[in-house]
C-alpha positions as CSV (number, residue, x, y, z in Angstrom):
1,X,96.6,66.0,72.1
2,X,96.4,69.7,72.8
3,X,93.4,71.0,74.5
4,X,91.8,73.9,72.6
5,X,89.7,76.6,74.2
6,X,87.7,77.0,71.1
7,X,86.0,74.6,68.8
8,X,88.2,72.3,66.8
9,X,88.8,73.2,63.1
10,X,90.0,76.3,61.3
11,X,90.5,79.5,63.2
12,X,87.6,81.8,63.3
13,X,88.5,85.2,62.4
14,X,87.8,87.7,64.9
15,X,87.8,85.6,68.1
16,X,89.5,87.1,71.2
17,X,91.1,85.5,74.2
18,X,91.4,87.7,77.3
19,X,93.8,86.2,79.8
20,X,94.5,87.7,83.2
21,X,97.1,87.1,85.9
22,X,96.0,88.9,89.0
23,X,97.5,89.2,92.6
24,X,94.9,91.2,94.3
25,X,91.9,91.2,91.8
26,X,92.6,94.5,89.9
27,X,93.9,92.7,86.7
28,X,91.1,90.3,86.8
29,X,88.5,93.2,87.1
30,X,89.9,95.0,84.1
31,X,90.1,91.7,82.1
32,X,86.3,91.2,82.5
33,X,85.6,94.9,81.8
34,X,87.8,94.6,78.5
35,X,85.9,91.5,77.6
36,X,82.5,93.0,78.3
37,X,83.4,96.1,76.1
38,X,84.2,93.8,73.2
39,X,81.5,91.1,73.5
40,X,79.0,93.1,71.4
41,X,81.5,93.1,68.4
42,X,83.7,90.0,68.7
43,X,83.5,86.5,70.1
44,X,85.3,86.7,73.5
45,X,86.5,84.2,76.1
46,X,88.0,85.2,79.5
47,X,90.3,82.9,81.4
48,X,93.4,82.8,83.8
49,X,96.7,82.9,82.2
50,X,98.1,80.4,84.6
51,X,95.9,77.7,83.4
52,X,97.0,77.9,79.9
53,X,99.8,76.4,77.7
54,X,101.9,78.0,75.0
55,X,100.1,75.9,72.4
56,X,96.8,77.0,73.6
57,X,97.8,80.7,73.5
58,X,99.1,80.1,69.9
59,X,95.5,79.1,68.8
60,X,93.8,82.1,70.2
61,X,93.7,84.2,67.2
62,X,93.9,87.6,69.0
63,X,95.1,87.4,72.6
64,X,94.8,90.3,75.1
65,X,96.7,89.9,78.3
66,X,96.1,91.9,81.6
67,X,98.6,91.1,84.1
68,X,99.9,92.5,87.5
69,X,103.4,92.3,88.8
70,X,104.3,90.8,92.2
71,X,107.4,91.6,94.3
72,X,110.5,92.4,92.3
73,X,109.0,92.2,88.8
74,X,107.7,88.6,89.3
75,X,104.6,87.0,87.9
76,X,101.4,86.9,90.3
77,X,101.0,83.8,92.4
78,X,98.5,82.2,89.9
79,X,100.9,82.6,87.0
80,X,104.2,81.6,88.8
81,X,104.1,78.1,87.3
82,X,103.3,79.4,83.8
83,X,106.2,81.7,84.0
84,X,108.6,79.0,85.0
85,X,107.3,76.3,82.7
86,X,105.7,77.8,79.7
87,X,107.8,80.8,79.3
88,X,110.9,78.7,79.4
89,X,109.7,77.2,76.0
90,X,110.8,78.5,72.6
91,X,107.2,78.6,71.5
92,X,105.9,79.7,67.9
93,X,103.2,82.2,68.0
94,X,102.9,82.9,64.2
95,X,99.5,84.1,63.2
96,X,98.7,85.3,66.8
97,X,97.9,89.0,67.3
98,X,98.4,90.2,70.8
99,X,98.5,93.0,73.3
100,X,99.6,93.4,76.9
101,X,98.2,95.7,79.6
102,X,100.5,95.6,82.6
103,X,99.7,96.9,85.9
104,X,102.6,98.1,88.4
105,X,103.8,100.8,90.7
106,X,106.5,103.3,89.6
107,X,107.9,103.4,93.0
108,X,109.5,100.1,92.1
109,X,111.1,101.8,89.1
110,X,113.7,99.1,88.1
111,X,111.1,96.3,88.0
112,X,107.9,98.4,87.0
113,X,105.4,96.0,85.2
114,X,108.3,93.6,85.0
115,X,106.3,90.4,84.4
116,X,104.1,92.2,81.8
117,X,107.1,93.3,80.0
118,X,108.7,90.0,80.0
119,X,105.5,88.3,78.8
120,X,105.4,90.9,75.9
121,X,109.1,90.1,74.8
122,X,108.3,86.3,75.0
123,X,105.3,86.6,72.8
124,X,107.1,88.9,70.3
125,X,110.1,86.4,70.3
126,X,107.8,83.7,69.2
127,X,106.8,85.9,66.2
128,X,103.4,86.9,67.6
129,X,102.3,90.3,66.1
130,X,101.8,93.2,68.5
131,X,98.6,94.9,67.9
132,X,100.1,97.8,69.7
133,X,102.8,98.6,72.2
134,X,102.4,97.4,75.7
135,X,100.5,99.7,78.0
136,X,101.9,100.1,81.4
137,X,99.5,101.3,84.2
138,X,101.0,103.1,87.3
139,X,98.6,102.2,90.2
140,X,94.8,102.1,90.1
141,X,94.2,105.7,89.0
142,X,96.4,106.1,85.9
143,X,93.7,107.5,83.7
144,X,96.0,108.4,80.9
145,X,97.2,104.7,80.5
146,X,93.7,103.3,80.7
147,X,92.6,105.8,78.2
148,X,95.2,104.4,75.8
149,X,94.0,101.0,76.4
150,X,90.4,101.9,75.9
151,X,91.3,103.5,72.7
152,X,93.0,100.5,71.3
153,X,90.1,98.2,72.3
154,X,87.9,100.8,70.4
155,X,90.0,100.0,67.3
156,X,89.0,96.2,67.9
157,X,85.3,97.1,67.9
158,X,84.6,98.0,71.5
159,X,82.9,101.1,72.7
160,X,84.4,102.1,76.1
161,X,86.6,104.6,77.7
162,X,89.4,104.8,80.2
163,X,87.0,106.0,83.0
164,X,84.7,103.1,82.3
165,X,87.6,100.6,82.9
166,X,88.9,102.3,86.0
167,X,87.6,101.5,89.6
168,X,85.1,103.8,91.1
169,X,85.8,106.9,93.2
170,X,86.5,106.4,96.9
171,X,83.7,106.8,99.4
172,X,83.3,108.7,102.8
173,X,83.6,106.5,105.8
174,X,83.5,107.6,109.3
175,X,86.6,106.9,111.8
176,X,84.9,105.6,114.9
177,X,87.5,104.1,117.0
178,X,91.3,104.1,117.3
179,X,93.4,102.6,120.0
180,X,97.1,101.3,120.4
181,X,97.2,97.5,120.7
182,X,100.9,96.9,121.7
183,X,102.1,99.7,124.2
184,X,105.6,98.8,125.3
185,X,106.3,96.6,122.4
186,X,109.9,96.2,121.2
187,X,108.6,96.7,117.6
188,X,106.7,99.4,115.9
189,X,103.2,100.5,117.1
190,X,100.1,98.6,115.8
191,X,96.9,100.2,116.1
192,X,93.2,99.0,115.8
193,X,91.3,101.3,113.6
194,X,87.6,101.0,113.0
195,X,85.4,102.6,110.4
196,X,81.7,102.6,109.3
197,X,80.4,103.5,105.9
198,X,78.4,106.6,105.3
199,X,76.1,104.5,103.1
200,X,75.7,100.7,102.1
201,X,78.9,98.9,101.8
202,X,79.7,95.1,101.9
203,X,82.8,92.9,101.6
204,X,83.9,89.4,102.3
205,X,86.9,87.9,104.0
206,X,90.0,88.4,102.0
207,X,88.9,91.8,100.5
208,X,91.1,94.9,100.6
209,X,90.6,98.5,101.8
210,X,92.2,101.2,99.7
211,X,92.6,104.2,101.9
212,X,93.3,107.8,100.6
213,X,95.7,109.6,102.9
214,X,95.3,113.4,103.1
215,X,96.8,116.4,104.5
216,X,95.5,117.7,107.8
217,X,92.3,120.0,107.3
218,X,94.0,123.0,108.9
219,X,96.8,122.7,106.3
220,X,94.4,122.5,103.5
221,X,92.3,125.4,104.8
222,X,95.6,127.5,105.3
223,X,96.7,126.8,101.6
224,X,93.4,127.7,100.1
225,X,93.3,130.9,102.0
226,X,96.8,131.8,101.3
227,X,96.4,131.4,97.7
228,X,92.8,132.8,97.5
229,X,91.4,129.6,95.9
230,X,87.7,128.6,96.0
231,X,87.7,125.0,97.3
232,X,84.2,124.5,95.9
233,X,85.3,124.5,92.3
234,X,85.2,121.1,90.7
235,X,87.7,119.6,88.3
236,X,88.0,116.3,86.4
237,X,90.8,114.7,88.3
238,X,91.9,111.0,87.9
239,X,88.8,110.1,86.1
240,X,86.3,111.7,88.6
241,X,84.8,115.1,89.1
242,X,86.3,116.3,92.5
243,X,86.2,119.6,94.5
244,X,89.3,121.5,94.6
245,X,89.4,121.3,98.5
246,X,89.5,117.5,98.1
247,X,92.2,117.6,95.3
248,X,94.3,119.8,97.5
249,X,93.7,117.4,100.5
250,X,94.8,114.3,98.7
251,X,97.9,115.8,97.1
252,X,101.4,116.9,98.0
253,X,101.0,120.6,99.0
254,X,103.2,122.5,96.5
255,X,105.5,125.2,97.6
256,X,104.3,128.8,97.5
257,X,106.6,129.7,94.6
258,X,105.2,126.8,92.6
259,X,101.6,128.2,92.7
260,X,102.2,132.0,92.3
261,X,101.2,133.2,88.9
262,X,100.1,129.6,87.7
263,X,96.8,129.1,86.1
264,X,94.5,127.0,88.3
265,X,93.7,124.3,85.6
266,X,97.5,123.8,85.0
267,X,98.1,123.6,88.9
268,X,95.3,120.9,89.3
269,X,97.0,118.9,86.5
270,X,100.4,119.1,88.0
271,X,99.5,118.3,91.5
272,X,101.1,115.1,92.8
273,X,98.4,112.9,94.2
274,X,98.9,110.7,97.1
275,X,98.9,107.1,96.2
276,X,96.2,105.1,98.0
277,X,97.4,102.7,100.7
278,X,96.2,99.1,100.7
279,X,95.1,97.3,104.0
280,X,93.9,93.8,104.6
281,X,90.5,94.0,106.2
282,X,90.3,92.5,109.6
283,X,86.5,92.1,110.1
284,X,83.2,91.4,108.3
285,X,80.4,93.9,107.6
286,X,79.0,96.1,108.6
287,X,82.0,97.6,110.8
288,X,85.4,97.7,109.1
289,X,88.4,97.0,111.3
290,X,91.9,97.4,110.4
291,X,95.3,96.5,111.9
292,X,97.7,99.2,111.1
293,X,101.5,99.3,111.8
294,X,102.5,103.1,112.1
295,X,105.5,103.5,109.9
296,X,108.4,105.8,111.2
297,X,110.9,106.9,108.7
298,X,114.6,107.3,109.5
299,X,114.2,111.1,110.0
300,X,111.4,110.3,112.6
301,X,108.6,111.4,110.4
302,X,105.7,109.1,110.1
303,X,104.4,107.4,107.1
304,X,101.8,109.0,105.1
305,X,99.0,106.3,105.0
306,X,99.6,105.0,108.5
307,X,100.2,108.3,110.0
308,X,96.9,109.6,108.7
309,X,95.0,106.6,110.0
310,X,96.7,106.3,113.4
311,X,97.5,110.0,114.2
312,X,96.2,112.7,112.0
313,X,92.7,111.7,111.1
314,X,90.2,112.8,113.7
315,X,87.9,110.2,115.3
316,X,84.4,111.0,114.0
317,X,86.0,112.6,111.0
318,X,85.8,111.4,107.3
319,X,88.2,108.9,105.7
320,X,88.0,108.3,102.0
321,X,88.2,104.7,101.3
322,X,87.5,102.3,98.3
323,X,86.7,98.6,98.8
324,X,88.4,96.2,96.4
325,X,87.5,92.5,96.0
326,X,90.4,90.3,96.2
327,X,89.4,86.9,94.7
328,X,92.9,85.5,95.1
329,X,92.4,85.6,99.0
330,X,88.8,85.0,99.5
331,X,87.6,81.8,101.2
332,X,88.1,78.9,98.7
333,X,85.7,76.5,100.3
334,X,84.3,75.5,103.7
335,X,87.0,72.7,104.2
336,X,89.9,72.5,106.6
337,X,92.2,75.5,106.4
338,X,95.8,76.4,107.6
339,X,96.3,80.0,108.2
340,X,99.9,81.4,108.3
341,X,101.0,84.9,109.0
342,X,103.0,87.4,110.9
343,X,102.6,90.7,112.4
344,X,99.8,92.8,111.1
345,X,99.1,89.9,108.5
346,X,96.9,88.7,111.4
347,X,94.4,91.2,109.9
348,X,93.6,89.1,106.8
349,X,93.6,85.9,108.8
350,X,91.3,87.1,111.4
351,X,88.6,88.0,108.7
352,X,88.8,84.3,107.6
353,X,88.4,83.1,111.0
354,X,85.5,85.4,111.8
355,X,83.9,84.0,108.6
356,X,84.4,80.5,109.7
357,X,83.2,81.1,113.1
358,X,80.0,82.8,111.7
359,X,79.4,79.7,109.7
360,X,80.3,77.3,112.5
361,X,83.1,75.8,110.4
362,X,85.8,74.0,112.4
363,X,89.1,72.5,111.3
364,X,91.4,75.5,111.2
365,X,95.0,75.8,112.2
366,X,96.7,79.1,112.9
367,X,100.5,79.4,112.7
368,X,101.2,83.0,113.7
369,X,104.6,85.0,114.4
370,X,105.1,88.3,116.2
371,X,107.7,89.9,118.3
372,X,106.7,89.6,121.9
373,X,104.1,87.5,123.7
374,X,103.6,90.0,126.4
375,X,102.9,92.9,124.1
376,X,102.1,91.8,120.4
377,X,99.4,89.0,120.5
378,X,96.7,90.9,118.8
379,X,93.1,89.5,119.1
380,X,94.2,87.3,122.0
381,X,90.6,87.1,123.1
382,X,89.3,86.1,119.8
383,X,91.9,83.4,119.5
384,X,90.7,82.0,122.9
385,X,87.0,82.1,121.6
386,X,87.9,80.4,118.5
387,X,89.8,77.6,120.3
388,X,86.8,77.3,122.7
389,X,84.1,77.1,119.9
390,X,86.1,74.6,117.8
391,X,86.8,77.2,115.0
392,X,90.6,76.7,115.8
393,X,91.5,73.0,115.9
394,X,95.1,73.8,116.3
395,X,97.1,77.0,117.2
396,X,100.8,77.5,117.1
397,X,102.4,80.8,118.0
398,X,106.1,82.0,117.8
399,X,107.6,85.2,119.2
400,X,110.9,86.3,117.8
401,X,112.0,88.5,120.7
402,X,111.2,85.9,123.2
403,X,113.8,83.3,122.0
404,X,117.4,83.0,121.2
405,X,118.3,82.6,118.5
406,X,115.1,84.3,117.1
407,X,112.6,82.1,115.6
408,X,110.0,83.2,113.1
409,X,106.8,81.8,111.6
410,X,108.7,80.0,108.7
411,X,110.7,78.2,111.2
412,X,107.4,77.1,112.8
413,X,106.2,76.0,109.4
414,X,109.3,74.0,108.8
415,X,109.1,72.3,112.3
416,X,105.4,71.3,111.6
417,X,106.3,69.9,108.1
418,X,105.0,66.4,108.7
419,X,101.6,67.4,110.0
420,X,101.1,70.2,107.4
421,X,101.7,67.6,104.7
422,X,99.2,65.3,106.4
423,X,96.7,68.2,106.4
424,X,97.3,69.2,102.8
425,X,96.7,65.6,101.6
426,X,93.3,65.8,102.7
427,X,92.4,68.8,100.6
428,X,93.1,71.5,103.2
429,X,93.6,75.1,101.8
430,X,96.6,77.2,102.8
431,X,96.2,81.0,103.4
432,X,99.2,83.2,103.9
433,X,99.1,86.9,104.9
434,X,101.8,89.3,105.8
435,X,105.0,90.9,104.4
436,X,107.1,89.9,101.4
437,X,110.0,88.6,103.5
438,X,107.8,86.4,105.7
439,X,106.0,85.1,102.6
440,X,109.3,84.2,100.9
441,X,110.4,82.3,104.1
442,X,107.2,80.4,104.3
443,X,107.3,79.6,100.6
444,X,110.8,78.2,100.9
445,X,109.7,76.1,103.9
446,X,106.6,74.9,102.1
447,X,108.6,73.9,99.0
448,X,111.0,71.9,101.1
449,X,108.0,70.2,102.8
450,X,105.7,69.3,100.1
451,X,107.4,70.2,96.7
452,X,106.9,73.0,94.2
453,X,104.7,70.8,92.0
454,X,102.3,70.4,94.9
455,X,102.2,74.1,95.7
456,X,101.7,74.9,91.9
457,X,98.7,72.5,91.7
458,X,97.2,73.8,94.9
459,X,97.5,77.4,93.4
460,X,95.8,76.4,90.3
461,X,93.1,74.6,92.5
462,X,92.6,77.7,94.3
463,X,93.8,76.1,97.6
464,X,97.0,78.2,98.0
465,X,96.2,81.8,98.4
466,X,98.3,84.7,99.6
467,X,97.7,88.3,100.5
468,X,101.3,89.7,100.6
469,X,102.5,93.3,100.9
């Protein structure tokens, strides 16, 4: 018997199912805003794509999917099992009307919005009818793409706009502290960066900070003066009214010959905006703390986002930042928890441990990898305190440069497989934070330990959560 999301009986004309597949919360946010915009005109239900079957989709009447893409064009964590099992079926979707909004990043051009495109093709192959062509969104501030999605929603009875569906503008924060944590490390520099909001702001463990990198202020001032531009003029830019000086600050500075003789409005439209950088938050309110690895390119120049936070921005100066809820990495419950990470992934894990310590919740197990015990054990005092107060029941650390052959956190996970299985069998949540390569290695080790089906079920139950970059 197939479970129906709606009442049994004949299809009710006009109903809409909005399904989302979200890695860091952006797709889920847009899905709910989409549903809210339609709710006054049509019966609407919102649900996670990963919890559905092909048969349930076929009964939806009208289906709107909002999905992100993870890694190299893959499905987000919560839709991995759906992609592997349901999308392998030659399902029939005759009578289903659908549309897909896919979120991605054009810097990964070959796999841009890969999962969304694959889903769109699968539905069309099953004879579902496209309401309109897939809308692919580049980053969080693609106002043109969101405008197209909003326009199509309005054809379905909504009353909305691209601006209403986009996240809010960044807010001003003050950089209050910055210090190098791993002087002498064989790896890249890791910096502690602390900020305070200019007005009220709150977040919970697992949430993300989107930081707007910018050009140094003297470069901005020189550019405005050289081209006799009034920085106090305002323009509609990426969905928000913004001073010209801020637009220039957060864009690639064009060469002088690209500016001469060009109308100001056209110049503003053509400026290449810097893409916000995402960082796992390593603290709880009211003070935001980040753990930032300073990226150094092959030519010796520093990364735009990490360079801004660790070197260019002045202590006491303004950093533009937007908070983003990340439901897929927020605390699932107050039960036992295994936390696995490497490098600056300790940031996201630290916030969870601070949350548990504040609530006096014990039963946590930390498995952490870094390069050198002498230089790269960030938050060592915190770890000792959590061990002393019972927040950490078990701690396992591995340092790749201190052993031969090199050992990484995925090796630690494999070695602890029997005990990890015992913890998971009693309902323990599993949180992984760090880079793609580490996460893939940990994923392989966990599949070997407890099987893919177990991990799929934990994902659906909200007990296996990842913050991967």
